[in-house]
RORO-721893 format. One record per residue (C-alpha): residue number from 1; residue in three letters; x, y, z. Coordinates in pm, 1 decimal. Example, Ala and Ser with C-alpha at 12.3 -4.5 7.8 and 13.67 -1.06 7.14 Angstrom:
2
1,Ala,1230.0,-450.0,780.0
2,Ser,1367.0,-106.0,714.0
***
This chain:
179
1,Met,-2806.5,-1189.9,-1164.8
2,Pro,-2920.1,-1513.1,-996.6
3,Ile,-2690.0,-1689.2,-755.8
4,Ser,-2568.0,-2041.1,-827.3
5,Ala,-2693.8,-2346.4,-641.8
6,Gln,-2343.3,-2381.6,-496.5
7,Glu,-2353.7,-2024.4,-361.7
8,Ala,-2705.6,-2076.5,-223.4
9,Ala,-2598.6,-2393.8,-42.2
10,His,-2290.9,-2217.0,94.5
11,Arg,-2508.2,-1926.6,217.9
12,Ala,-2751.0,-2165.0,392.6
13,Ala,-2465.4,-2346.4,567.0
14,Ser,-2308.5,-2013.9,661.5
15,Asp,-2634.9,-1881.0,808.2
16,Ala,-2669.7,-2197.1,1021.5
17,Ser,-2311.1,-2193.6,1156.1
18,Arg,-2275.5,-2112.7,1526.1
19,Ile,-2096.8,-1783.3,1579.6
20,Ala,-1933.9,-1647.5,1895.6
21,Trp,-2196.3,-1423.6,2059.3
22,Val,-2057.9,-1142.1,2277.3
23,Asp,-2173.5,-830.0,2458.2
24,Glu,-2070.7,-468.2,2393.2
25,Gln,-1749.8,-524.5,2594.0
26,Asp,-1657.8,-834.7,2387.4
27,Gln,-1738.9,-1069.7,2676.1
28,Pro,-1857.3,-1416.1,2559.4
29,Leu,-2226.8,-1498.9,2597.1
30,Gly,-2223.0,-1830.2,2406.1
31,Gly,-2293.9,-1910.7,2044.2
32,Leu,-2586.5,-1860.1,1810.1
33,Pro,-2658.6,-1931.4,1444.0
34,Arg,-2521.9,-1650.7,1227.0
35,Ala,-2865.6,-1566.1,1080.4
36,Glu,-3017.6,-1537.2,1428.8
37,Leu,-2742.6,-1300.0,1545.2
38,Arg,-2812.2,-1078.1,1243.4
39,Glu,-3191.3,-1091.4,1271.5
40,Arg,-3192.5,-1013.3,1643.8
41,Gly,-2930.9,-737.5,1615.7
42,Leu,-2692.2,-917.8,1850.9
43,Ile,-2313.6,-886.4,1851.9
44,Gly,-2074.6,-1145.6,1711.1
45,Arg,-1700.1,-1162.9,1669.6
46,Gly,-1531.3,-1113.3,1334.1
47,Thr,-1185.9,-1101.4,1180.9
48,Phe,-1034.4,-868.8,921.5
49,Ile,-712.1,-983.9,753.5
50,Leu,-533.7,-723.1,544.2
51,Leu,-328.4,-922.0,294.1
52,Phe,-32.9,-738.7,142.9
53,Asn,217.2,-850.1,-120.0
54,Ser,590.0,-787.2,-70.1
55,Thr,565.5,-451.1,-250.9
56,Gly,308.6,-324.2,2.0
57,Glu,1.1,-353.1,-218.0
58,Leu,-324.1,-459.0,-50.4
59,Cys,-544.9,-741.4,-176.0
60,Val,-889.5,-602.8,-256.4
61,His,-1166.9,-839.2,-359.8
62,Arg,-1531.2,-827.3,-460.8
63,Arg,-1782.4,-1030.1,-263.6
64,Thr,-2031.1,-1262.3,-431.0
65,Leu,-2393.2,-1157.5,-465.0
66,Ser,-2501.7,-1440.2,-231.4
67,Lys,-2337.8,-1280.8,73.8
68,Ala,-2592.5,-1188.3,343.2
69,Val,-2405.8,-869.9,433.2
70,Tyr,-2270.5,-631.3,166.8
71,Pro,-2335.9,-855.5,-138.4
72,Gly,-2130.0,-754.1,-441.0
73,Tyr,-1932.9,-496.6,-242.2
74,Trp,-1557.4,-453.9,-265.1
75,Asp,-1368.5,-563.7,44.5
76,Val,-1021.5,-461.4,162.9
77,Ala,-992.1,-755.4,403.2
78,Ala,-1035.6,-1128.1,396.1
79,Gly,-1216.9,-1247.5,702.2
80,Gly,-1540.8,-1346.3,856.8
81,Met,-1715.3,-1440.5,1173.1
82,Val,-1548.8,-1626.0,1458.9
83,Asp,-1707.2,-1963.8,1528.2
84,Glu,-1832.8,-2047.1,1876.6
85,Gly,-1533.9,-2159.5,2088.3
86,Glu,-1278.3,-2034.9,1832.4
87,Ser,-1012.3,-1768.0,1895.9
88,Tyr,-978.5,-1457.8,1680.6
89,Ala,-636.3,-1577.8,1555.8
90,Thr,-761.0,-1924.6,1461.3
91,Ala,-1058.9,-1774.0,1278.8
92,Ala,-830.7,-1530.3,1092.8
93,Ala,-602.6,-1809.1,966.8
94,Arg,-905.4,-2019.6,866.2
95,Glu,-1072.7,-1732.2,679.3
96,Leu,-754.6,-1631.2,494.1
97,Ala,-710.3,-1991.1,376.9
98,Glu,-1078.1,-2033.2,280.0
99,Glu,-1132.5,-1705.4,95.1
100,Leu,-796.1,-1639.6,-70.2
101,Gly,-611.4,-1973.7,-43.5
102,Ile,-325.5,-1823.3,158.5
103,Val,-188.7,-2061.5,424.0
104,Asp,106.9,-2086.3,659.4
105,Val,182.1,-1714.0,677.3
106,Pro,243.4,-1523.6,1000.0
107,Leu,-52.0,-1312.7,1109.6
108,Arg,9.0,-994.2,1305.6
109,Glu,-275.1,-862.6,1521.6
110,His,-336.0,-487.1,1527.0
111,Gly,-609.7,-448.3,1786.6
112,Arg,-985.2,-476.9,1804.1
113,Phe,-1278.6,-245.5,1748.5
114,Phe,-1654.5,-240.8,1789.2
115,Phe,-1853.8,-193.7,1466.9
116,Asp,-2222.0,-112.1,1504.3
117,Gln,-2454.5,-77.0,1204.7
118,Pro,-2799.1,-226.5,1151.8
119,Gly,-2755.0,-586.4,1036.1
120,Asn,-2384.0,-587.8,1119.7
121,Arg,-2284.6,-556.5,1483.7
122,Leu,-1950.9,-707.0,1575.1
123,Trp,-1626.1,-693.2,1761.6
124,Gly,-1355.0,-715.7,1500.2
125,Ala,-991.2,-813.2,1532.0
126,Val,-758.6,-661.6,1270.5
127,Phe,-472.2,-875.3,1136.4
128,Ser,-218.2,-829.8,859.2
129,Ala,-19.0,-1078.0,655.8
130,Val,231.5,-1061.3,371.3
131,Ser,236.8,-1316.3,90.4
132,Asp,329.4,-1335.3,-276.0
133,Ala,171.9,-1679.8,-315.3
134,Pro,-89.3,-1706.6,-590.4
135,Leu,-444.4,-1641.8,-474.6
136,Arg,-696.8,-1927.0,-485.4
137,Leu,-1032.6,-1750.7,-464.2
138,Gln,-1326.0,-1924.3,-295.1
139,Pro,-1594.1,-1910.2,-568.5
140,Glu,-1883.8,-1907.4,-319.1
141,Glu,-1751.1,-1589.6,-154.4
142,Val,-1510.8,-1404.3,-386.9
143,Leu,-1581.0,-1292.6,-745.7
144,Glu,-1247.3,-1128.4,-824.5
145,Ala,-938.7,-987.0,-654.2
146,Cys,-647.9,-756.5,-727.7
147,Phe,-362.7,-584.9,-545.8
148,Ile,-360.3,-204.5,-521.1
149,Ser,-212.6,49.4,-281.5
150,Pro,-405.3,105.6,42.1
151,Glu,-440.2,471.4,-58.4
152,Gln,-597.5,370.7,-392.3
153,Ala,-842.0,146.3,-207.6
154,Leu,-951.1,440.6,9.1
155,Arg,-991.8,658.6,-302.2
156,Asp,-1190.4,385.2,-480.9
157,Ala,-1419.5,358.6,-177.9
158,Gln,-1542.3,711.6,-251.6
159,Asp,-1694.8,595.6,-583.4
160,Lys,-1761.4,222.7,-547.1
161,Pro,-1946.2,24.1,-280.1
162,Phe,-1691.6,-97.5,-23.1
163,Cys,-1761.7,-286.9,299.1
164,Pro,-1768.1,-19.7,571.2
165,Asp,-1650.4,-256.9,844.5
166,Ser,-1334.6,-358.9,658.3
167,Leu,-1266.8,4.3,562.4
168,Glu,-1275.4,81.5,934.5
169,Ala,-1025.8,-201.2,992.6
170,Leu,-794.9,-58.5,722.9
171,Lys,-817.0,294.4,862.2
172,Arg,-731.7,167.8,1210.3
173,Tyr,-439.9,-30.8,1070.2
174,Leu,-304.6,270.9,878.9
175,Ala,-332.6,486.3,1193.3
176,Thr,-119.9,240.9,1393.0
177,Pro,231.0,375.7,1453.4
178,Gly,506.2,172.7,1291.9
179,Val,303.8,-15.0,1028.7
***
């Protein structure tokens, strides 16, 4: 299935954006274009926002086919890379608004982790938010979305392609006492 011109333009702009470049201890080294970080196997910063509704269901969405990493995969978290000079929290709020249209909700941080796979090396900050506002999906990044239980998402991940980095974020969140 070919990608639209709009998706292609979005991908090109995304690949050129300057991302926070860090070392294996999450210490800043500067900023580099997203595509260069990927191609050189360097480490960037990313955010994972687990969006729940008031009944405790998790928003799960499917990524567009134009995504450079995990195209067409299901994702349990909104999120993305942290821009050069941007904080994790600012990036999380920006990504939640861009991808799912959810704004002005409190974000709770649940720690950070290092994810290391070929083509996807990052320090990720895990956030959660609760909202019953209608979703406004970003067509260049999100094909469809639904709310299901976190346990159902983990079961679905056994049979469908899910983003492994966001699954790691969800597992870490679920292992946190008191959530």
